[in-house]
C-alpha positions in Angstrom: 0.0 0.0 0.2 2.9 2.3 0.9 3.6 2.8 -3.2 0.3 3.5 -4.1 -1.2 6.9 -3.6 -2.7 8.2 -0.4 -5.4 10.8 -0.7 -6.2 13.0 2.0 -10.3 14.9 1.6 -9.7 18.0 3.3 -7.0 20.5 4.0 -7.4 22.1 7.2 -4.7 21.9 10.0 -5.0 18.5 10.6 -5.7 16.9 7.0 -2.5 18.9 5.7 -0.1 18.1 8.8 -1.3 13.9 7.9 -0.9 14.7 4.4 2.9 15.7 5.3 3.2 12.6 7.3 2.1 10.5 4.9 4.4 11.8 2.1 7.2 11.7 4.7 6.3 7.7 5.2 6.9 7.1 0.9 3.7 7.6 -0.3 2.7 9.8 -3.1 -0.1 12.1 -1.7 -3.1 14.0 -3.2 -4.5 16.7 -0.8 -7.9 17.6 -2.1 -10.1 21.1 -0.7 -13.0 22.6 -1.7 -11.6 26.0 -3.0 -9.7 26.5 -6.5 -8.2 29.2 -5.1 -6.7 27.5 -2.1 -5.5 24.7 -4.1 -3.7 26.9 -6.6 -2.1 29.1 -3.5 -0.9 25.2 -2.4 0.6 24.6 -5.6 2.5 27.9 -5.8 3.6 28.5 -2.4 3.7 25.1 -0.5 2.6 26.4 2.5 -0.8 26.8 3.9 -0.6 29.9 5.3 -3.9 29.6 6.8 -3.4 26.4 9.0 0.0 26.2 9.3 2.0 29.3 8.5 5.5 28.1 7.9 5.3 24.5 7.5 6.0 23.6 4.0 4.2 20.8 2.1 6.3 17.6 1.5 7.2 17.5 -1.9 5.1 14.5 -2.8 2.1 16.3 -1.9 -0.2 17.3 -4.7 -2.7 19.8 -3.9 -6.2 19.7 -5.7 -9.4 21.1 -6.0 -10.8 18.2 -8.1 -12.5 15.2 -6.0 -11.9 13.0 -9.3 -8.2 13.2 -8.0 -8.3 11.2 -4.9 -10.0 8.0 -7.1 -6.6 6.5 -7.6 -6.0 6.1 -4.2 -5.3 3.4 -2.2 -6.9 4.7 0.6 -8.4 8.1 1.4 -8.2 10.1 4.7 -11.5 11.9 5.3 -10.2 14.9 7.7 -13.1 17.3 7.4 -15.5 18.2 10.2 -17.5 15.3 11.6 -21.0 17.1 11.4 -20.2 17.1 7.4 -19.2 13.4 7.1 -22.1 12.2 5.6 -22.3 15.1 2.8 -18.7 14.4 2.1 -18.7 10.7 2.0 -21.8 10.7 -0.6 -19.7 13.0 -2.7 -16.6 10.6 -2.6 -18.9 7.5 -3.4 -19.7 9.5 -6.2 -16.0 9.3 -7.5 -14.1 6.4 -5.4 -14.2 2.6 -6.3 -15.7 0.6 -3.9 -12.6 -1.2 -3.1 -11.1 2.1 -1.4 -10.7 2.2 2.0 -12.2 5.5 3.8 -10.3 6.2 7.3 -12.0 8.8 9.6 -10.2 11.5 11.3 -12.7 13.5 12.6 -13.8 13.1 15.9 -17.8 13.1 16.7 -21.2 11.9 16.4 -23.7 12.6 13.7 -26.2 15.4 15.4 -29.6 14.6 14.7 -29.4 10.9 14.0 -26.9 10.2 17.0 -25.0 7.6 14.7 -21.4 7.3 15.3 -19.3 8.0 12.2 -18.3 4.7 11.1 -22.0 3.8 10.7 -23.0 7.0 8.4 -19.9 6.0 6.3 -21.6 2.4 5.7 -25.0 3.7 5.3 -23.3 6.0 2.6 -21.2 3.5 1.3 -22.2 0.4 2.0 -19.8 -2.9 2.1 -16.9 -0.5 1.2 -13.6 -0.7 3.5 -13.8 2.0 6.3 -11.3 2.5 9.3 -10.8 5.1 12.0 -7.9 7.3 12.9 -7.4 8.8 16.6 -5.0 9.5 19.3 -3.1 12.1 21.0 -2.0 14.6 18.4 -1.6 17.9 17.7 -1.6 19.0 13.9 1.4 21.1 14.5 3.5 19.1 16.0 2.7 16.3 13.7 3.4 18.8 10.4 6.5 20.0 12.2 7.7 16.1 12.4 7.6 15.9 16.1 7.2 12.0 17.4 3.6 11.1 17.6 1.7 7.7 17.8 -1.8 7.4 17.0 -4.2 4.7 16.6 -5.9 3.2 13.3 -8.8 0.8 13.6 -10.3 -1.3 11.0 -12.3 -4.5 11.3 -10.5 -5.9 8.7 -7.1 -6.7 10.9 -4.9 -7.0 7.6 -6.3 -4.3 6.2 -5.8 -2.2 9.3 -2.2 -3.5 9.8 -1.3 -2.8 6.4 -2.9 0.4 6.3 -0.7 1.3 9.6 2.2 0.1 8.3 1.8 2.7 5.1 1.2 5.6 7.1 3.8 4.8 9.6 6.9 7.3 9.2 9.9 8.6 10.8 8.1 10.6 13.3 4.5 9.2 13.3 3.8 5.7 14.9 0.7 4.1 13.9 -1.0 1.2 16.1 -3.7 -0.8 14.8 -6.6 -2.2 16.1 -10.0 -4.3 15.0 -12.2 -2.3 17.5 -13.3 0.4 15.6 -16.3 1.6 18.0 -13.7 1.7 20.7 -11.2 3.7 19.0 -13.9 6.7 17.7 -15.7 6.4 20.7 -12.9 7.6 22.5 -11.9 10.3 20.1 -15.8 11.7 20.2 -15.9 11.7 23.9 -12.8 12.8 25.1 -13.6 16.2 23.4 -16.9 16.7 25.5 -15.0 16.1 28.5 -12.0 18.3 27.5 -14.6 21.5 27.9 -15.4 20.6 31.4 -11.4 20.9 32.2 -10.9 24.1 30.1 -14.0 25.5 32.3 -12.2 24.6 35.0 -9.4 26.3 34.6 -10.8 29.4 33.3 -13.0 29.5 36.2 -9.3 29.0 38.3 -10.6 26.2 40.3 -7.0 24.5 40.3 -5.2 21.3 39.1 -6.4 19.1 41.7 -10.2 19.7 40.1 -9.0 19.4 36.7 -7.3 15.9 37.6 -10.3 15.1 39.2 -12.7 15.8 35.9 -9.9 13.9 33.9 -9.8 10.9 36.6 -13.9 10.9 36.6 -14.5 11.6 33.0 -12.4 8.8 32.1 -14.4 6.3 34.4 -17.6 8.0 32.0 -15.8 7.3 28.8 -15.3 3.5 29.8 -18.9 2.9 30.8 -20.2 4.4 27.8 -17.7 2.3 25.7 -18.9 -0.8 27.2 -22.4 -0.2 26.9 -21.6 0.0 22.8 -19.5 -2.2 22.1 -16.5 -0.8 22.6 -13.3 -3.1 24.2 -11.9 -1.7 27.8 -7.9 -2.2 26.5 -8.9 0.3 23.6 -9.8 3.1 25.8 -6.9 2.6 28.3 -4.6 3.4 24.8 -3.3 6.2 22.6 -7.3 6.7 21.4 -8.6 6.7 25.1 -6.8 8.0 27.9 -3.8 9.3 25.7 -6.3 11.4 23.8 -7.8 12.3 26.9 -5.0 13.6 28.8 -3.4 15.4 26.1 -7.1 17.2 25.0 -7.6 18.0 28.5 -4.4 19.5 29.6 -3.8 22.7 27.2 -5.0 25.0 25.5 -3.8 24.0 22.2 -7.0 21.8 22.2 -9.9 23.9 20.5 -12.2 22.1 23.0 -10.0 22.8 26.1 -9.7 26.6 25.0 -13.0 27.0 24.3 -14.1 25.8 27.8 -11.5 28.2 29.4 -13.4 31.1 27.8 -16.5 29.6 29.3 -14.8 29.4 32.6 -13.9 33.0 32.1 -17.3 34.3 31.5 -17.7 34.6 27.9 -21.0 33.3 26.0 -21.0 30.1 24.2 -21.0 32.2 20.7 -18.2 34.1 22.0 -16.0 31.6 23.1 -16.4 29.6 20.0 -15.1 32.6 18.1 -16.5 31.6 15.3 -14.8 28.3 15.0 -15.8 24.8 14.9 -15.6 22.9 18.3 -16.2 19.5 17.8 -17.0 19.0 21.6 -19.7 21.4 21.3 -21.3 20.1 18.6 -20.9 16.6 20.0 -22.3 16.8 23.3 -25.6 16.8 23.0 -25.7 13.5 20.9 -23.4 12.1 23.2 -25.5 12.5 26.5 -28.7 11.3 24.3 -27.0 7.9 23.5 -26.0 7.9 27.0 -29.3 8.6 28.5 -30.8 5.8 25.9 -28.8 3.1 27.8 -28.9 4.6 31.1 -25.6 5.3 31.6 -24.3 7.8 34.2 -22.2 10.3 32.3 -22.7 13.6 34.9 -19.7 15.2 33.8 -20.8 15.0 29.8 -24.0 16.3 31.1 -23.3 19.0 33.1 -21.2 20.1 29.8 -24.5 20.0 27.7 -26.7 21.5 30.3 -24.0 24.3 30.0 -24.2 24.9 26.1 -27.8 24.2 26.3 -28.2 27.3 28.6 -29.8 25.4 31.1 -27.1 25.7 33.7 -24.4 28.4 34.3 -20.9 27.3 35.2 -21.8 27.6 38.8 -24.7 25.4 39.0 -22.8 22.7 36.9 -20.0 23.0 39.9 -22.8 22.5 42.5 -24.4 19.8 40.7 -21.3 17.8 40.5 -20.0 18.5 43.8 -23.4 17.8 45.6 -24.1 14.1 43.9 -24.5 11.4 46.3 -21.3 10.0 47.1 -20.5 6.2 45.6 -18.0 4.2 45.8 -15.1 4.6 42.9 -15.7 2.8 39.8 
């Protein structure tokens, strides 16, 4: 697979970073974006100044705005926002052969339907291979060639191994699993929990409170994953605990930074600043799925209540601190 083209659908910071990593691993990469003007600029300057200023595109990357250019790919990494997965997959289905794997790199749950993204893809491209890529990774780190490790999951274990080997390079290590559900749950849920940790930081509630939220948030993540068919061992790894710790620890995380601004007293709209916050888009769907199976997720529910305007941050803190005392599990 490494000798064949890899397609990247989406040229934001993460898509561009993955394109550089895939090229550094020895692949010819086609980087697709919607805007012909952006594609022309990338061809001319070899730098995505809007998303990754100062980071040069690898010489093996070919930017394009022609979706059909992805048709010859051995696999296509879908690096567009989670809530556009259905739309972009439908467009790709018109140009990709049924044998081409689609690797989901966004992290979320579809609003409205409450569907996991792999199920959305399976509905749009029935029978086509689908995988999920997730783990503790910031785009700027990956793009600059700093050491990073992530997990790729596909139900076809041989295909998972082949894709992981194709994408692994000098500074990006890709582990593989067959537990697609566990990997995508870890990626989706941690964004919601990161908002809570950011709010604690913004409110000045201390490092002890943040550590408690990470630990108890991880317990929520495990309960949810078990109920929806994820393997606990998956959540103990890069795409669960690893990603949770990274996203909940620094304002480099967009979800943490969003929560931090909420904690400082900004409105939801002002805190978002016109940017997409995947955790905010996923929170209501995550909580609805949890309630459907009676899963106790008080931190995620508190975030959802804050985002909906039902609670203030102070009310959310009071609700969490005044819950009945239980044994830790």
